[in-house]
BAFI-3210 file (N, C-alpha, C; in Angstrom, 3 decimals, decimal comma, padded with zeros to 6 digits):
// residues 78
n [1|2|3|4|5|6|7|8|9|10|11|12|13|14|15|16|17|18|19|20|21|22|23|24|25|26|27|28|29|30|31|32|33|34|35|36|37|38|39|40|41|42|43|44|45|46|47|48|49|50|51|52|53|54|55|56|57|58|59|60|61|62|63|64|65|66|67|68|69|70|71|72|73|74|75|76|77|78]
n.u [070,134|068,435|068,425|065,528|063,963|061,329|058,278|059,162|061,504|064,719|067,841|069,922|071,381|069,802|070,766|072,540|071,003|071,682|072,184|071,660|072,586|070,031|067,586|066,706|063,673|061,996|059,145|057,460|055,589|053,317|052,199|049,697|050,459|049,425|050,039|050,042|049,251|049,331|047,447|047,476|044,979|044,266|041,833|040,977|039,134|038,092|036,973|035,020|034,005|031,221|029,568|026,094|023,324|020,715|017,536|015,857|012,885|011,426|008,591|006,579|004,046|001,911|-000,156|-002,503|-004,431|-007,470|-009,541|-013,039|-014,689|-017,301|-017,357|-014,742|-014,404|-016,168|-015,059|-013,026|-014,261|-015,267]
n.v [060,627|062,400|065,720|067,664|070,262|072,682|072,209|070,167|070,790|070,524|070,890|071,355|073,312|073,988|072,045|072,769|072,390|069,692|069,414|067,060|065,372|065,363|062,806|060,675|059,805|057,696|057,901|055,823|056,109|054,750|054,724|053,674|052,458|052,068|049,146|047,889|044,626|042,384|039,734|037,667|035,873|033,084|031,768|028,663|027,091|023,920|021,690|018,849|015,904|014,050|011,043|010,840|008,907|008,846|007,922|006,644|005,859|003,839|003,515|001,279|000,577|-002,009|-003,463|-005,975|-008,302|-009,690|-012,439|-012,458|-014,572|-016,590|-019,305|-020,128|-019,230|-020,796|-023,268|-022,683|-021,806|-023,881]
n.w [047,988|045,558|044,360|043,900|042,358|043,012|041,158|039,528|038,064|036,542|038,250|036,620|033,994|030,793|028,048|025,024|021,833|019,567|016,185|013,752|010,684|008,208|008,367|005,810|004,510|002,446|000,527|-001,300|-004,136|-006,298|-009,636|-011,844|-015,065|-018,267|-020,055|-023,077|-024,070|-026,560|-027,743|-030,220|-031,977|-033,870|-035,843|-037,001|-039,352|-039,664|-042,003|-042,252|-043,891|-043,237|-043,363|-043,607|-043,182|-045,516|-046,182|-048,921|-050,571|-053,012|-055,092|-056,727|-059,075|-059,863|-062,195|-062,134|-063,748|-062,776|-062,884|-063,091|-063,293|-062,317|-062,231|-061,726|-059,155|-057,655|-057,126|-055,349|-053,045|-051,569]
ca.u [068,904|068,673|067,775|064,463|063,460|059,874|057,670|059,905|062,516|066,041|068,753|070,962|070,959|069,387|071,880|072,331|070,577|072,610|071,493|072,325|072,228|068,635|067,280|065,883|062,612|061,446|057,752|057,293|054,243|053,240|051,112|049,485|050,790|048,863|051,010|049,278|049,758|048,514|047,377|046,847|044,227|044,007|040,754|041,127|037,927|038,376|035,759|035,101|032,857|030,709|028,427|024,840|022,388|019,438|016,798|014,945|012,010|010,809|007,283|006,187|002,651|001,784|-001,542|-002,706|-005,803|-008,070|-010,731|-014,254|-015,487|-017,875|-017,051|-013,429|-014,504|-016,920|-014,175|-012,154|-015,016|-015,560]
ca.v [061,218|063,415|067,009|068,041|071,608|072,749|072,056|069,126|071,337|070,014|071,944|071,555|074,202|073,297|071,826|073,284|071,309|069,188|069,154|066,016|065,353|064,930|061,418|060,648|058,802|057,628|057,523|055,326|056,255|054,049|055,152|052,669|052,846|051,049|048,434|047,025|043,291|041,905|038,284|037,325|034,616|032,631|030,787|027,769|026,314|022,625|021,127|017,395|015,246|012,994|010,402|010,812|008,100|009,397|006,790|006,955|004,734|003,869|002,884|000,853|000,142|-003,125|-003,806|-007,401|-008,598|-010,765|-012,944|-012,421|-015,718|-017,232|-020,730|-020,333|-018,912|-021,834|-024,337|-022,217|-021,521|-025,083]
ca.w [047,598|044,540|044,592|042,968|042,614|042,902|039,814|038,821|037,167|036,824|038,703|035,608|032,909|029,561|027,131|023,668|020,932|018,559|014,921|012,981|009,260|008,128|008,039|004,596|004,487|001,084|000,404|-002,660|-004,675|-007,576|-010,507|-012,891|-016,435|-019,162|-020,883|-023,979|-024,371|-027,667|-027,848|-031,499|-032,013|-035,232|-035,881|-038,148|-039,594|-040,273|-042,573|-042,325|-044,511|-042,382|-044,021|-042,866|-043,974|-045,945|-046,710|-050,012|-050,869|-054,338|-055,118|-058,071|-059,159|-060,786|-062,494|-062,355|-064,153|-062,003|-063,560|-062,276|-063,714|-061,141|-062,201|-061,119|-057,742|-056,963|-056,673|-054,266|-051,832|-050,807]
c.u [069,200|067,869|066,722|063,965|061,945|059,440|058,453|060,886|063,868|066,927|069,839|070,476|070,630|070,576|071,516|071,909|071,675|071,791|072,295|071,946|070,793|068,511|066,345|064,896|062,000|060,000|057,533|055,828|054,238|052,010|050,933|049,791|050,304|049,969|050,227|050,000|048,806|048,615|046,711|046,185|043,936|042,945|040,906|039,856|038,299|037,054|035,957|033,838|032,457|029,517|027,212|023,841|021,109|018,703|015,809|014,138|011,431|009,496|006,979|004,756|002,573|000,299|-001,618|-004,184|-006,293|-009,365|-011,910|-015,201|-015,975|-017,584|-015,702|-013,472|-015,255|-016,018|-013,332|-012,908|-015,207|-014,410]
c.v [062,337|064,655|067,264|069,408|071,604|072,715|071,095|069,684|070,803|071,170|072,227|072,519|073,403|073,209|072,381|072,122|070,938|068,867|068,138|066,158|064,827|063,449|061,430|059,479|058,845|057,150|057,105|055,401|055,645|054,512|054,096|053,244|051,718|050,468|047,513|045,693|042,695|040,391|037,945|035,951|034,294|031,539|029,977|026,938|025,031|022,021|019,625|016,858|014,061|012,359|010,352|010,024|008,871|008,276|007,282|005,703|004,916|003,105|002,500|000,343|-000,933|-003,428|-005,288|-007,606|-009,811|-011,170|-012,895|-013,552|-016,455|-018,721|-021,001|-020,068|-020,002|-022,919|-023,928|-021,971|-022,766|-025,601]
c.w [046,630|044,851|043,519|043,361|042,518|041,431|038,950|037,804|037,598|037,294|037,686|034,541|031,634|028,615|025,771|022,752|019,944|017,315|014,132|011,512|009,153|007,743|006,828|004,684|003,102|001,150|-001,053|-003,071|-006,067|-008,347|-011,592|-014,271|-017,340|-020,041|-021,803|-024,222|-025,401|-027,744|-029,184|-031,425|-033,464|-035,165|-037,156|-038,250|-040,315|-040,732|-042,759|-042,988|-043,644|-043,090|-043,102|-043,705|-044,275|-046,657|-047,774|-050,313|-052,273|-054,272|-056,561|-058,009|-060,221|-060,959|-062,823|-062,692|-063,366|-062,698|-062,609|-062,669|-062,477|-061,105|-061,535|-059,616|-056,976|-056,399|-055,497|-052,969|-050,975|-050,065]
res [m|s|y|q|s|p|c|n|q|s|p|c|p|q|a|s|p|i|t|t|a|p|t|q|v|y|n|n|i|y|h|p|q|a|q|p|i|i|h|p|i|e|v|i|n|q|h|h|c|v|p|v|p|q|h|y|y|t|c|s|v|k|d|v|m|v|s|t|d|r|r|s|m|r|g|k|r|r]
***
């Protein structure tokens, strides 16, 4: 059975502290730095000839003389 003093104090005297070399902890902090990146764009206009039908109409007028002779019309009516 181990000995315990009142108020849970150890019967042993307190040991002297030991100081070790400091532990180094690195906290990496990153800061954004603008880095320009240039993307050159070249626009090339290509022109192509494409045939498109266009319809044109011509009109001609022709005068024809018609006889109004009643004798020539009688034969055609019958």
